[in-house]
N, C-alpha and C positions, 0 to 999 in steps of 0.2 A: 775527841776526834776532830772538832772544828779547829783546835789549836794546831794539829798536825797539818791540816789542809792550808791553813794560813801560812805556816812555815814553808810549806811546799811552794805556795804562790810567790813568797818573797825570794826563795831560792831560784825559781824559774825566772823572775824578773832580773835578778843579778846575772844569771847565765845569759839572758838576752842582751843585757847591757854590754857584754864583752863578745857578742856575736857567736855564741856557742851554737853548734849545729846539732840536728837530730835529737832534740830534747824529748825524753820519754819519762813519764811518771808511771811507776809501777805501784799500784794500790794493793797493798797486802793487808789492809785493815780488817777485812772480813775473813782472813785465814787464821787458823789456829797454829801456834808454834813457830811463828816467824820472828825474826830478830828485830824487826821494826815495823812501823805502819806503812811507810813509803820508801821507795828508792826514787831518786831523781838521777837520771843518767843522761849525759851529754858528751859532746866531743869538741875538741879544738884541733886545728890542722897541724900545729907544731907544738913542741914542748913549751915554747914561750907563751903561746895562746892558752894552753892547758893551765899553766901557772897563773896567767892573768885572770882567767875565769875563776879558778879556785880562790885566789886572793880577793877577787871582787865579791864572791859569795861570803867569805868570812868577814870582810870589812863591812859589807852592806848589812849583814845580820847583826854585827856587833852594835851598829847604830840603833838597832831595834831591841837591844838588850838580850840578844841570843848569842851564846858562845858555844862553839863546838866542844864536844867531849874530847875529840882527837882529830888530827889532820895527819894523813900519812901519804907519802909519795911525792912531796914537793921537790925533793932533791933532784930527781930525774924528770919529773913532770911528764911521765908517760901515762900513768894512771894514778890519779889523786883521789883518795877517799876522805870524805869529811863526814864525821859522825855527830849528828845532833840528837841522838837517842831515838826519838820517834821517826826521824828521817835520816837516811844515809844517802849522801851524794857521791856519785862516781863521775869523774871527769877523765875521759880517755883520749888517747890518740886513736884515730879511726881503725888502724890495723889491730890494736890491742882489744878494742871494743868488739870487733868482728870475731877475733879469736876466742875471747871469753864468753861472749854472747849471754851476759848475765840477766838481761831482761827476760829471757825465756826459761830461766831456771825454775820459776814458779808458774807452772802452766795454768793454774787456777786464778792467778792474779789478774786484775784489770789493768790493761795498758792504755795510756793516753798519750798520743803523740802531739807535741806542741809545734805549730808551724814555725819554720825558720824566719828570722827577721833579716832582710838583706839591706 
């Protein structure tokens, strides 16, 4: 469990380095039958920023010897998913994040909002 939280903290730091907004950690570690322990969800204002945030996460974590299982969505950079096994990262454009509203799919999960860095 501690490894998952450490990974989450490194992902949040990478998101903040590229000025990601509305970062939310969805803690599902206490729930049975979930696909991972944590979601980290954030948004960028443009496809360029979504791409930059996503690439920063992957590059930053590679330096810490963490490689994603898969990265999907970089071609259009409207919604990028990065799967680290215990942690899945979602980087959205604001309108897609609002439409899919995935942080509320698991009503029993704990949500932690991270303040924006301006």
